[in-house]
MMTF fields as JSON, N, C-alpha, C and O atoms, coordinates in Angstrom:
{
  "mmtfVersion": "1.0.0",
  "mmtfProducer": "UNKNOWN",
  "numBonds": 339,
  "numAtoms": 340,
  "numGroups": 85,
  "numChains": 1,
  "numModels": 1,
  "chainsPerModel": [1],
  "groupsPerChain": [85],
  "chainIdList": ["A"],
  "bondAtomList": [4, 2, 8, 6, 12, 10, 16, 14, 20, 18, 24, 22, 28, 26, 32, 30, 36, 34, 40, 38, 44, 42, 48, 46, 52, 50, 56, 54, 60, 58, 64, 62, 68, 66, 72, 70, 76, 74, 80, 78, 84, 82, 88, 86, 92, 90, 96, 94, 100, 98, 104, 102, 108, 106, 112, 110, 116, 114, 120, 118, 124, 122, 128, 126, 132, 130, 136, 134, 140, 138, 144, 142, 148, 146, 152, 150, 156, 154, 160, 158, 164, 162, 168, 166, 172, 170, 176, 174, 180, 178, 184, 182, 188, 186, 192, 190, 196, 194, 200, 198, 204, 202, 208, 206, 212, 210, 216, 214, 220, 218, 224, 222, 228, 226, 232, 230, 236, 234, 240, 238, 244, 242, 248, 246, 252, 250, 256, 254, 260, 258, 264, 262, 268, 266, 272, 270, 276, 274, 280, 278, 284, 282, 288, 286, 292, 290, 296, 294, 300, 298, 304, 302, 308, 306, 312, 310, 316, 314, 320, 318, 324, 322, 328, 326, 332, 330, 336, 334],
  "bondOrderList": [1, 1, 1, 1, 1, 1, 1, 1, 1, 1, 1, 1, 1, 1, 1, 1, 1, 1, 1, 1, 1, 1, 1, 1, 1, 1, 1, 1, 1, 1, 1, 1, 1, 1, 1, 1, 1, 1, 1, 1, 1, 1, 1, 1, 1, 1, 1, 1, 1, 1, 1, 1, 1, 1, 1, 1, 1, 1, 1, 1, 1, 1, 1, 1, 1, 1, 1, 1, 1, 1, 1, 1, 1, 1, 1, 1, 1, 1, 1, 1, 1, 1, 1, 1],
  "groupList": [{"groupName": "MET", "atomNameList": ["N", "CA", "C", "O"], "elementList": ["N", "C", "C", "O"], "formalChargeList": [0, 0, 0, 0], "bondAtomList": [1, 0, 2, 1, 3, 2], "bondOrderList": [1, 1, 2], "singleLetterCode": "M", "chemCompType": "L-PEPTIDE LINKING"}, {"groupName": "ARG", "atomNameList": ["N", "CA", "C", "O"], "elementList": ["N", "C", "C", "O"], "formalChargeList": [0, 0, 0, 0], "bondAtomList": [1, 0, 2, 1, 3, 2], "bondOrderList": [1, 1, 2], "singleLetterCode": "R", "chemCompType": "L-PEPTIDE LINKING"}, {"groupName": "ALA", "atomNameList": ["N", "CA", "C", "O"], "elementList": ["N", "C", "C", "O"], "formalChargeList": [0, 0, 0, 0], "bondAtomList": [1, 0, 2, 1, 3, 2], "bondOrderList": [1, 1, 2], "singleLetterCode": "A", "chemCompType": "L-PEPTIDE LINKING"}, {"groupName": "GLN", "atomNameList": ["N", "CA", "C", "O"], "elementList": ["N", "C", "C", "O"], "formalChargeList": [0, 0, 0, 0], "bondAtomList": [1, 0, 2, 1, 3, 2], "bondOrderList": [1, 1, 2], "singleLetterCode": "Q", "chemCompType": "L-PEPTIDE LINKING"}, {"groupName": "VAL", "atomNameList": ["N", "CA", "C", "O"], "elementList": ["N", "C", "C", "O"], "formalChargeList": [0, 0, 0, 0], "bondAtomList": [1, 0, 2, 1, 3, 2], "bondOrderList": [1, 1, 2], "singleLetterCode": "V", "chemCompType": "L-PEPTIDE LINKING"}, {"groupName": "LEU", "atomNameList": ["N", "CA", "C", "O"], "elementList": ["N", "C", "C", "O"], "formalChargeList": [0, 0, 0, 0], "bondAtomList": [1, 0, 2, 1, 3, 2], "bondOrderList": [1, 1, 2], "singleLetterCode": "L", "chemCompType": "L-PEPTIDE LINKING"}, {"groupName": "SER", "atomNameList": ["N", "CA", "C", "O"], "elementList": ["N", "C", "C", "O"], "formalChargeList": [0, 0, 0, 0], "bondAtomList": [1, 0, 2, 1, 3, 2], "bondOrderList": [1, 1, 2], "singleLetterCode": "S", "chemCompType": "L-PEPTIDE LINKING"}, {"groupName": "GLY", "atomNameList": ["N", "CA", "C", "O"], "elementList": ["N", "C", "C", "O"], "formalChargeList": [0, 0, 0, 0], "bondAtomList": [1, 0, 2, 1, 3, 2], "bondOrderList": [1, 1, 2], "singleLetterCode": "G", "chemCompType": "PEPTIDE LINKING"}, {"groupName": "PHE", "atomNameList": ["N", "CA", "C", "O"], "elementList": ["N", "C", "C", "O"], "formalChargeList": [0, 0, 0, 0], "bondAtomList": [1, 0, 2, 1, 3, 2], "bondOrderList": [1, 1, 2], "singleLetterCode": "F", "chemCompType": "L-PEPTIDE LINKING"}, {"groupName": "ILE", "atomNameList": ["N", "CA", "C", "O"], "elementList": ["N", "C", "C", "O"], "formalChargeList": [0, 0, 0, 0], "bondAtomList": [1, 0, 2, 1, 3, 2], "bondOrderList": [1, 1, 2], "singleLetterCode": "I", "chemCompType": "L-PEPTIDE LINKING"}, {"groupName": "ASN", "atomNameList": ["N", "CA", "C", "O"], "elementList": ["N", "C", "C", "O"], "formalChargeList": [0, 0, 0, 0], "bondAtomList": [1, 0, 2, 1, 3, 2], "bondOrderList": [1, 1, 2], "singleLetterCode": "N", "chemCompType": "L-PEPTIDE LINKING"}, {"groupName": "ASP", "atomNameList": ["N", "CA", "C", "O"], "elementList": ["N", "C", "C", "O"], "formalChargeList": [0, 0, 0, 0], "bondAtomList": [1, 0, 2, 1, 3, 2], "bondOrderList": [1, 1, 2], "singleLetterCode": "D", "chemCompType": "L-PEPTIDE LINKING"}, {"groupName": "PRO", "atomNameList": ["N", "CA", "C", "O"], "elementList": ["N", "C", "C", "O"], "formalChargeList": [0, 0, 0, 0], "bondAtomList": [1, 0, 2, 1, 3, 2], "bondOrderList": [1, 1, 2], "singleLetterCode": "P", "chemCompType": "L-PEPTIDE LINKING"}, {"groupName": "GLU", "atomNameList": ["N", "CA", "C", "O"], "elementList": ["N", "C", "C", "O"], "formalChargeList": [0, 0, 0, 0], "bondAtomList": [1, 0, 2, 1, 3, 2], "bondOrderList": [1, 1, 2], "singleLetterCode": "E", "chemCompType": "L-PEPTIDE LINKING"}, {"groupName": "THR", "atomNameList": ["N", "CA", "C", "O"], "elementList": ["N", "C", "C", "O"], "formalChargeList": [0, 0, 0, 0], "bondAtomList": [1, 0, 2, 1, 3, 2], "bondOrderList": [1, 1, 2], "singleLetterCode": "T", "chemCompType": "L-PEPTIDE LINKING"}, {"groupName": "LYS", "atomNameList": ["N", "CA", "C", "O"], "elementList": ["N", "C", "C", "O"], "formalChargeList": [0, 0, 0, 0], "bondAtomList": [1, 0, 2, 1, 3, 2], "bondOrderList": [1, 1, 2], "singleLetterCode": "K", "chemCompType": "L-PEPTIDE LINKING"}, {"groupName": "HIS", "atomNameList": ["N", "CA", "C", "O"], "elementList": ["N", "C", "C", "O"], "formalChargeList": [0, 0, 0, 0], "bondAtomList": [1, 0, 2, 1, 3, 2], "bondOrderList": [1, 1, 2], "singleLetterCode": "H", "chemCompType": "L-PEPTIDE LINKING"}],
  "groupTypeList": [0, 1, 2, 3, 2, 4, 3, 1, 5, 3, 6, 7, 5, 8, 7, 9, 2, 2, 9, 4, 5, 4, 4, 7, 5, 2, 10, 9, 9, 10, 11, 1, 2, 1, 3, 2, 11, 2, 2, 7, 1, 12, 2, 2, 6, 2, 6, 12, 6, 12, 6, 3, 11, 2, 10, 6, 11, 12, 5, 2, 13, 4, 7, 4, 4, 12, 6, 6, 4, 12, 11, 2, 4, 14, 6, 12, 15, 12, 2, 7, 12, 2, 4, 3, 16],
  "groupIdList": [1, 2, 3, 4, 5, 6, 7, 8, 9, 10, 11, 12, 13, 14, 15, 16, 17, 18, 19, 20, 21, 22, 23, 24, 25, 26, 27, 28, 29, 30, 31, 32, 33, 34, 35, 36, 37, 38, 39, 40, 41, 42, 43, 44, 45, 46, 47, 48, 49, 50, 51, 52, 53, 54, 55, 56, 57, 58, 59, 60, 61, 62, 63, 64, 65, 66, 67, 68, 69, 70, 71, 72, 73, 74, 75, 76, 77, 78, 79, 80, 81, 82, 83, 84, 85],
  "secStructList": [7, 6, 6, 6, 2, 2, 2, 2, 2, 2, 2, 2, 2, 2, 2, 2, 2, 2, 2, 2, 2, 2, 2, 2, 2, 2, 2, 2, 2, 2, 2, 2, 2, 2, 2, 2, 6, 6, 6, 6, 1, 7, 1, 6, 6, 6, 1, 7, 7, 6, 6, 1, 7, 6, 6, 7, 7, 6, 6, 6, 6, 6, 6, 1, 1, 7, 7, 1, 1, 7, 7, 1, 1, 1, 7, 7, 7, 7, 7, 7, 7, 7, 7, 7, 7],
  "xCoordList": [-61.729, -61.893, -63.282, -63.856, -63.695, -65.119, -65.557, -64.656, -66.496, -67.262, -67.395, -68.594, -66.691, -65.967, -66.657, -67.514, -66.368, -66.761, -68.324, -68.956, -68.463, -69.954, -70.885, -72.1, -70.198, -71.297, -71.012, -72.122, -70.046, -69.788, -70.973, -71.681, -70.699, -71.605, -72.633, -73.099, -73.503, -74.198, -75.153, -76.243, -73.607, -74.221, -74.251, -75.209, -73.064, -73.018, -74.716, -75.35, -75.072, -76.604, -77.666, -78.124, -77.564, -78.945, -78.616, -79.421, -77.305, -77.314, -77.763, -78.055, -77.937, -78.022, -79.598, -80.436, -79.755, -81.71, -81.996, -82.58, -81.302, -81.98, -82.008, -82.868, -81.341, -81.014, -82.616, -83.758, -81.997, -82.77, -84.923, -85.737, -85.013, -86.72, -86.8, -87.759, -84.838, -85.843, -86.032, -86.928, -85.58, -85.616, -86.656, -87.032, -87.121, -88.465, -89.3, -90.289, -89.448, -90.58, -90.471, -91.468, -89.526, -89.488, -90.136, -90.523, -89.901, -90.684, -91.884, -92.423, -92.546, -94.134, -94.376, -95.431, -93.869, -94.785, -94.462, -95.176, -93.051, -93.588, -94.329, -94.808, -94.84, -95.931, -97.449, -98.192, -97.617, -98.868, -98.851, -99.562, -97.586, -97.922, -98.23, -98.91, -98.128, -98.166, -99.069, -99.076, -100.038, -101.23, -102.457, -103.572, -101.792, -102.626, -102.482, -103.465, -101.343, -100.986, -102.078, -102.719, -101.676, -102.599, -104.619, -105.575, -104.405, -106.214, -107.068, -108.188, -106.095, -106.629, -106.367, -106.477, -105.976, -105.648, -107.386, -108.059, -107.738, -109.389, -108.405, -107.206, -110.149, -109.641, -109.126, -108.255, -109.908, -110.019, -107.858, -107.334, -107.25, -106.072, -104.983, -103.878, -105.631, -104.385, -104.099, -103.11, -105.41, -105.538, -104.986, -104.434, -104.965, -105.059, -105.595, -105.555, -106.691, -107.444, -107.971, -106.981, -108.751, -108.036, -108.344, -108.309, -108.711, -108.158, -106.973, -106.874, -106.097, -104.619, -103.955, -104.284, -103.157, -102.504, -100.611, -99.752, -100.947, -99.743, -98.632, -98.152, -98.173, -97.032, -96.889, -95.859, -97.739, -97.886, -96.921, -97.025, -96.156, -94.44, -94.755, -94.842, -95.085, -95.54, -94.293, -94.656, -93.135, -92.153, -92.283, -91.809, -93.299, -93.192, -94.872, -95.591, -95.213, -96.228, -96.615, -97.569, -95.843, -95.741, -94.38, -93.765, -94.405, -92.924, -91.173, -90.128, -91.494, -89.803, -88.726, -87.634, -88.977, -88.445, -89.13, -90.313, -88.704, -89.617, -90.095, -89.548, -90.991, -92.015, -91.421, -90.349, -91.627, -91.187, -91.978, -91.668, -93.844, -94.87, -94.774, -94.173, -95.286, -95.081, -96.617, -97.239, -96.99, -98.668, -98.804, -98.076, -99.677, -100.734, -101.237, -102.236, -100.971, -101.426, -99.758, -99.456, -99.332, -97.421, -97.209, -96.072, -98.446, -97.344, -96.903, -97.81, -95.775, -94.815, -96.383, -97.432, -96.208, -96.876, -95.633, -94.421, -96.656, -95.036, -94.579, -95.172, -93.305, -92.837, -92.967, -93.038, -92.997, -93.521, -93.394, -93.302, -93.397, -93.133, -94.154, -95.351, -93.629, -94.358, -95.475, -95.341, -96.361, -97.559, -97.564, -98.33, -97.053, -97.702, -99.044, -98.784, -99.696, -101.147, -100.436, -101.081],
  "yCoordList": [-69.128, -68.918, -68.325, -68.737, -66.814, -66.65, -67.36, -67.603, -68.15, -69.129, -69.639, -69.486, -70.318, -71.372, -70.112, -70.367, -69.351, -68.093, -68.457, -68.989, -67.767, -67.749, -68.934, -68.895, -69.78, -71.217, -71.269, -71.404, -71.216, -71.038, -70.403, -70.839, -69.113, -68.105, -68.532, -68.458, -69.495, -69.626, -70.833, -71.012, -71.376, -72.826, -72.233, -72.502, -70.992, -70.809, -70.012, -70.016, -69.544, -68.437, -70.155, -70.451, -70.549, -71.371, -72.472, -73.394, -72.402, -73.549, -72.663, -73.273, -71.185, -70.296, -70.233, -70.967, -69.801, -70.343, -71.344, -71.267, -72.49, -73.694, -73.754, -74.411, -73.265, -73.491, -72.684, -73.127, -71.153, -70.344, -71.052, -71.089, -71.381, -72.259, -73.95, -74.402, -74.417, -75.616, -74.627, -74.927, -73.878, -73.086, -72.536, -72.911, -71.757, -71.111, -72.087, -71.548, -73.21, -74.357, -75.509, -76.222, -75.7, -75.252, -75.124, -75.626, -73.469, -72.541, -72.045, -71.225, -72.378, -73.024, -74.029, -73.998, -75.453, -76.494, -76.596, -77.404, -75.709, -75.944, -74.992, -75.414, -73.538, -72.985, -73.9, -74.018, -74.452, -75.686, -75.692, -75.03, -76.848, -77.91, -77.192, -77.91, -75.661, -75.083, -74.947, -76.095, -74.409, -74.206, -75.523, -75.567, -76.352, -77.783, -78.136, -78.504, -78.006, -77.996, -77.674, -78.36, -75.912, -75.283, -75.656, -76.172, -75.043, -75.902, -76.866, -76.961, -77.594, -79.155, -80.005, -81.104, -78.631, -78.36, -77.957, -76.973, -78.846, -78.01, -76.991, -77.035, -75.358, -74.71, -74.879, -74.202, -75.998, -76.174, -76.684, -76.734, -76.967, -77.923, -76.892, -77.186, -74.996, -74.411, -73.496, -72.815, -73.666, -73.266, -74.201, -75.185, -74.19, -75.076, -75.034, -74.011, -76.721, -76.756, -76.197, -76.332, -75.767, -75.465, -76.172, -75.48, -77.552, -78.686, -78.973, -79.595, -78.64, -78.554, -77.641, -76.494, -78.425, -77.116, -76.895, -77.677, -74.524, -74.715, -75.773, -76.522, -75.743, -76.018, -77.764, -78.181, -78.545, -79.45, -80.356, -80.583, -80.653, -82.046, -83.119, -83.944, -83.455, -84.841, -86.345, -87.473, -85.869, -86.353, -86.89, -87.896, -85.6, -85.028, -85.597, -85.101, -86.266, -86.929, -88.33, -88.755, -89.072, -90.341, -90.717, -91.742, -89.896, -90.576, -90.345, -90.604, -89.762, -89.919, -89.195, -89.746, -87.943, -87.022, -86.007, -85.701, -85.686, -84.585, -83.39, -82.643, -83.452, -81.836, -81.098, -81.418, -79.583, -78.462, -77.95, -76.805, -78.558, -77.836, -78.527, -79.6, -78.033, -79.338, -79.716, -79.107, -80.734, -81.315, -80.872, -81.165, -80.329, -80.122, -81.139, -80.999, -82.1, -83.356, -83.774, -83.577, -84.171, -84.203, -82.748, -82.408, -81.968, -80.988, -81.331, -81.778, -81.303, -81.39, -81.669, -81.034, -82.482, -82.011, -81.068, -81.065, -80.503, -79.322, -79.998, -80.692, -79.611, -80.897, -79.887, -78.667, -81.089, -80.648, -81.784, -82.936, -81.282, -82.561, -83.578, -83.524, -84.278, -85.752, -85.985, -87.208, -85.806, -85.995, -87.536, -88.167, -88.203, -89.79, -89.665, -88.969, -89.968, -90.426, -91.725, -92.435],
  "zCoordList": [-56.896, -55.877, -55.124, -54.116, -56.314, -55.415, -55.924, -56.726, -56.22, -56.691, -55.35, -55.114, -54.017, -53.288, -52.292, -51.447, -52.431, -51.652, -51.149, -50.237, -52.434, -52.566, -52.114, -51.92, -52.019, -52.173, -50.402, -49.887, -49.439, -48.837, -47.706, -46.799, -48.377, -47.379, -46.994, -45.857, -48.838, -49.033, -47.589, -47.045, -47.627, -46.76, -45.748, -45.024, -45.147, -43.598, -43.436, -42.381, -44.394, -44.69, -43.7, -42.596, -44.645, -44.614, -43.441, -43.305, -42.473, -41.731, -40.693, -39.665, -40.623, -39.5, -39.996, -39.473, -40.483, -41.48, -40.43, -39.349, -41.184, -40.532, -38.798, -38.21, -38.346, -36.682, -36.648, -36.518, -36.853, -36.193, -36.18, -35.257, -37.368, -38.268, -36.657, -36.031, -36.626, -35.065, -33.917, -33.128, -33.758, -33.083, -32.477, -31.366, -33.032, -33.891, -33.616, -33.119, -33.662, -34.0, -32.603, -32.49, -31.719, -30.545, -29.234, -28.178, -30.506, -28.9, -29.356, -28.613, -30.574, -30.478, -30.226, -29.593, -30.382, -29.739, -28.492, -27.898, -27.366, -26.224, -25.776, -24.724, -26.054, -25.931, -25.881, -24.906, -27.177, -26.751, -26.071, -25.314, -25.652, -24.539, -23.632, -22.898, -22.957, -21.585, -22.234, -22.678, -22.781, -22.901, -22.837, -22.318, -23.489, -23.522, -21.884, -21.241, -21.367, -20.352, -18.722, -17.926, -18.977, -18.086, -18.656, -18.077, -20.034, -19.76, -19.315, -18.813, -19.696, -19.103, -17.367, -16.823, -17.091, -15.426, -14.548, -14.857, -13.608, -13.324, -12.623, -12.346, -12.323, -11.623, -10.1, -9.555, -9.514, -8.013, -7.351, -6.238, -8.994, -8.634, -8.316, -7.86, -8.754, -8.662, -7.689, -7.415, -7.14, -5.729, -4.586, -5.078, -2.864, -2.728, -1.805, -1.122, -1.222, -1.021, 0.354, 1.073, 0.959, 2.255, 3.3, 4.317, 3.537, 3.942, 4.429, 5.488, 3.859, 2.4, 4.208, 4.511, 4.972, 5.845, 4.752, 4.344, 4.702, 4.299, 4.62, 3.769, 6.334, 6.526, 6.734, 7.264, 6.385, 6.216, 5.088, 3.883, 5.915, 5.967, 5.781, 6.69, 4.134, 3.854, 4.64, 4.974, 4.696, 5.543, 7.057, 7.584, 7.693, 8.838, 8.952, 9.819, 8.361, 8.682, 8.676, 9.328, 7.907, 8.058, 9.673, 9.967, 10.059, 10.812, 10.422, 11.02, 9.185, 8.226, 9.074, 9.212, 9.672, 9.424, 11.013, 10.865, 11.931, 13.306, 12.51, 11.699, 12.893, 12.628, 12.773, 13.287, 12.453, 12.682, 13.216, 13.543, 13.753, 14.02, 15.28, 15.34, 16.242, 17.991, 17.434, 16.563, 18.086, 17.749, 19.732, 20.68, 19.661, 20.818, 21.123, 21.83, 20.891, 21.351, 22.487, 23.664, 21.739, 22.407, 23.471, 23.797, 23.946, 25.168, 26.342, 27.044, 26.9, 27.208, 29.061, 28.952, 30.242, 31.264, 32.592, 32.804, 33.082, 34.014, 35.192, 36.018, 35.069, 36.513, 37.281, 37.13, 38.698, 39.766, 40.428, 40.003, 41.721, 43.271, 43.152, 43.433, 42.8, 43.035, 43.753, 43.797, 44.284, 45.324, 45.776, 45.048, 46.585, 47.032, 48.236, 49.218, 48.209, 49.087, 49.8, 50.571]
}
């Protein structure tokens, strides 16, 4: 009876140690992948270029959705009486 309890305790501890080892290895692999990804990026792509507008919406640019920023080109004409000569 005691030998079975010790064997169960050993197998349980071995299982917990294996899980901790797998999680630790996954964490190391994930950290290395992040470092490699950060090292592979050029510094210019980390900060937006000045030519890109901060309020630009790609869907609005192609006309799929209305733009939230009104265009200066499409300013409304003043409403007034039409003068005919």
